[in-house]
C-alpha angles and dihedrals in degrees: 000000000000118000088343093306129109113256092251091050091048090047089053091051090050092049093047091050089050094050092046089050092050094048093046090044092057090050090050094048093045089054091047088058086058091047092248134129120216106197098191094047090045091054091049092047096048095040096047092043092049090049091047092053093043096048090051089071092058097067110106115257137142098217143039110271131196087255089062091054091049088048093053092047090046093051091048092051091044090052088056091048092050092049092047095048104034103020102039098023092224091292118166113322092001087079095067092035089057092046092052094044093048093049092046090049091051091045092053090051091050091044089058091044090056092045091050090047090057090048098045111024111083102221092043092047088052089055093050113015094170098034093240099086123113093258092059094043093048092048092051092046090052090051090048093050091048091052095045088054091045090048094050092047091047093052091048098045104032105098104135092162089068092056117057090193090057091062096057113110114256 
């Protein structure tokens, strides 16, 4: 039992939060590329991603796992994103800090999604049974390159202060 739920029910909640965070994160980043903020989607993205990282610590284990390290890094980056968006309202350098933090947060969620895919999906597990085979490494490198490109584009194009329409709540 975790938070009064069976482990499978809690796992499903954790997975759903993660998928909601990923979906909302892609909406947020896509809008950043158009120099727009989407307040509702941003709240869903940040909230679901924070809850995903936090709930990951509640699974029973007797040692620190790589997922815990990713969770700590994710929560630290998400704290920066929250301060940049809600505390500093994207003013001055907080704009690019938020863009970087949001993209890194989404990347970490997708990184874990890919890792879980290789652990749980039969044909992927067959390609990389230990998670250190070339198929896993190549998949993660492709994801990393995609997010580096997205991050660079987001930093360059995300200037919501120059577009009054971009600041309207969505």
